[in-house]
C-alpha positions in Angstrom: 99.9 102.0 80.9 102.0 104.4 82.8 104.9 106.8 82.2 107.2 104.4 84.0 107.6 102.3 87.2 104.6 104.0 88.9 102.1 101.8 87.1 103.8 98.8 88.6 102.4 99.8 91.9 99.0 98.9 90.3 100.2 95.9 88.4 101.7 94.3 91.5 98.3 94.3 93.1 96.8 92.6 90.0 99.6 89.9 90.1 99.0 89.3 93.8 95.3 88.6 93.3 95.2 87.4 89.7 98.6 85.7 89.2 97.7 83.9 86.0 95.6 86.5 84.3 96.8 87.9 81.0 98.2 91.4 81.0 100.3 93.8 79.0 102.1 96.6 80.9 103.4 99.6 79.0 105.8 102.0 80.6 106.5 105.0 78.3 109.9 105.5 79.8 111.3 107.2 76.7 109.0 110.1 77.4 109.1 110.0 81.2 108.4 112.2 83.2 105.0 113.1 81.8 104.3 115.3 84.8 106.7 118.1 83.8 105.4 118.4 80.2 102.5 120.4 78.8 99.3 118.6 79.1 98.6 118.9 75.3 101.9 117.2 74.6 101.2 114.4 77.1 97.7 113.9 75.6 99.1 113.4 72.1 101.7 111.0 73.4 99.3 108.9 75.4 97.0 108.7 72.4 99.9 107.4 70.3 101.0 104.8 72.8 97.4 103.7 73.3 96.9 103.3 69.6 100.1 101.2 69.4 98.9 98.9 72.2 95.4 98.7 70.8 96.7 97.8 67.3 99.1 95.1 68.5 97.0 93.4 71.2 93.4 92.4 71.7 92.4 94.4 74.8 89.7 93.5 77.2 90.2 96.5 79.5 92.6 99.5 79.5 94.0 100.7 82.8 95.4 104.2 82.5 97.5 104.0 85.7 99.2 107.4 85.4 97.5 110.4 87.0 99.1 112.9 84.6 98.1 110.8 81.6 94.6 110.7 83.0 94.4 114.5 83.4 95.8 114.9 79.9 94.1 112.2 77.8 91.3 110.4 79.7 88.4 112.5 78.3 89.7 112.1 74.8 90.0 108.4 75.2 86.6 108.1 76.7 85.1 110.0 73.8 86.5 107.4 71.4 83.8 104.9 72.7 86.3 102.1 73.1 84.9 98.6 73.1 86.3 97.8 76.5 86.3 99.5 80.0 88.7 102.4 80.5 89.8 102.8 84.1 91.7 105.7 85.6 93.0 106.8 89.1 91.9 110.4 89.6 88.0 110.2 89.5 88.3 106.7 91.0 90.3 108.0 94.0 88.2 111.1 94.4 85.0 109.2 94.5 86.5 106.8 97.1 87.6 109.7 99.3 84.2 111.4 99.0 82.5 108.2 100.1 84.8 107.2 102.9 86.0 110.5 104.5 83.9 112.9 106.5 83.4 116.3 104.9 85.4 119.3 105.9 88.6 117.3 106.4 91.9 118.9 105.5 93.4 117.1 102.6 96.8 117.4 100.9 97.6 116.1 97.4 101.1 115.3 96.3 101.1 115.2 92.5 103.1 116.2 89.5 103.1 119.8 88.3 100.9 118.8 85.3 98.4 116.9 87.4 98.1 119.9 89.8 97.7 122.4 87.0 95.0 120.2 85.4 92.8 120.5 88.6 91.1 117.2 88.0 91.2 116.2 91.6 89.5 119.5 92.5 86.9 118.8 89.9 85.8 115.5 91.5 86.6 115.9 95.2 83.8 117.1 97.5 84.0 120.9 97.6 83.6 120.8 101.4 87.1 119.5 101.8 89.9 121.9 102.4 92.6 120.9 99.8 96.2 121.8 99.6 97.9 120.7 96.3 101.7 120.4 96.1 103.4 120.1 92.7 106.4 117.8 93.2 108.9 118.6 90.4 111.5 115.8 90.0 110.1 113.4 92.6 108.8 110.8 90.1 112.1 110.9 88.2 114.0 110.1 91.4 111.8 107.1 92.1 112.1 106.0 88.4 115.8 105.5 89.1 114.9 103.0 91.8 115.6 105.4 94.7 113.0 104.8 97.4 114.8 105.9 100.5 117.9 107.7 101.8 119.4 111.2 101.5 118.8 111.6 97.7 115.1 111.0 98.1 114.9 113.1 101.3 116.5 116.1 99.5 113.7 116.1 96.9 110.8 114.9 99.0 111.1 116.8 102.3 110.5 120.3 100.8 107.2 119.1 99.3 106.0 117.8 102.7 106.6 121.1 104.4 103.5 122.9 103.0 101.3 119.9 104.1 102.8 120.0 107.6 102.2 123.7 107.7 98.6 123.2 106.6 98.2 120.5 109.2 96.6 118.1 106.8 94.8 115.1 108.1 94.9 113.2 104.9 97.3 113.0 102.0 96.3 111.7 98.5 99.3 110.3 96.6 98.3 111.7 93.2 101.0 110.0 91.3 101.4 106.2 91.2 105.2 106.6 91.5 104.6 108.0 95.0 103.0 104.7 96.0 106.4 103.2 96.0 107.6 105.6 98.8 104.3 105.5 100.7 106.0 104.1 103.9 108.6 106.9 103.8 105.9 109.6 103.4 104.0 108.1 106.3 107.1 108.0 108.4 107.9 111.7 107.7 104.3 112.9 108.2 103.6 110.8 111.3 100.9 108.2 112.1 98.2 110.8 112.7 98.1 111.5 108.9 96.1 109.1 106.7 97.7 108.2 103.4 95.3 107.6 100.4 97.2 105.8 97.6 95.7 106.3 94.1 97.4 103.1 92.9 95.8 101.1 95.7 92.4 102.6 95.1 92.6 102.1 91.3 93.6 98.4 91.8 90.8 97.9 94.4 88.2 99.1 91.9 89.8 97.5 88.8 90.3 94.0 90.1 86.6 93.0 90.4 85.9 94.4 87.0 88.7 92.4 85.5 87.7 89.2 87.4 84.2 89.5 86.1 85.6 89.4 82.5 86.7 85.7 83.2 89.8 86.1 81.1 91.4 82.9 82.5 95.1 82.3 82.1 97.2 83.9 79.4 100.2 85.9 78.1 101.9 88.3 80.5 104.3 91.0 79.2 106.0 94.1 80.5 107.1 96.6 77.9 108.9 99.9 77.9 109.6 102.5 75.2 113.0 103.3 76.7 115.8 101.2 78.1 114.7 97.7 79.2 117.8 97.0 81.3 117.5 100.3 83.2 113.8 99.5 83.9 114.7 96.0 85.0 117.4 97.4 87.4 115.0 99.9 88.9 112.5 97.1 89.6 115.1 95.3 91.6 115.6 98.3 93.9 111.9 99.1 94.5 109.3 97.3 96.7 108.1 95.3 93.7 109.0 91.7 94.8 106.0 90.3 92.9 107.5 91.6 89.6 111.2 91.1 90.0 111.3 87.9 87.9 109.2 89.1 85.1 110.6 89.8 81.7 110.8 93.3 80.1 110.9 94.2 76.5 111.7 97.4 74.7 109.2 98.6 72.2 110.1 101.6 69.9 106.5 102.8 69.6 107.5 105.4 67.0 108.6 102.6 64.6 105.3 101.1 63.7 106.7 97.9 62.3 108.8 97.1 65.4 108.1 94.0 67.4 109.2 93.6 71.0 112.3 91.5 71.9 112.3 89.8 75.3 114.9 90.6 78.0 114.9 88.5 81.2 115.3 90.5 84.4 118.5 89.2 86.0 118.5 88.1 89.6 
């Protein structure tokens, strides 16, 4: 589950390594962006969407791909004692960083305003790191439109890189899975001396062995959104998501409990 296309950065890695495994992807595009809403509002929405998915599909694992959704709702979901693993990017990425980077490194975090305000990365990262968090208002929304390079992206992105350049960070954590889709652009702007840590990549790296150990075999695969399926399909065509460009997308009005998804084939 994600607020939009960002979660596809996780899903594409699943598809690369487990092409026949069953999955349900939910993008809550009707409520996107999560990262510019109060955390209490996001929490209630995530719980509602999770309940809809849990009611309609037999889940073996739930991957909360969205950093903001994690900050807002993970602890509540974890307290529900769900009968399947619940995976998330913030603690997962923080623990990977703690284990693989030397202490006292200068780290920057690009994330949504809500993720920054929730301070969950600061909770789990080694306190010896020097951390600069930058709230990136509007960046996820630009990427959601399928814009992953060019002057429109630069206008939004570049001001958020300036504090990290001024701080001379050695490492940048992409604290929003949407930002994974512009990782190469961020690397280009910051230079090869800066190491990029992608929360989508780390989450997938940790999740894939867990899913493989479930021995789910082959099964149904479905991508769902709560907003416009055609708009979502068009964005996929513009983003570095080649593995998903021929998948079908359905629109699910989560607020109408009796509604069932209707398929829409992504056009070539």
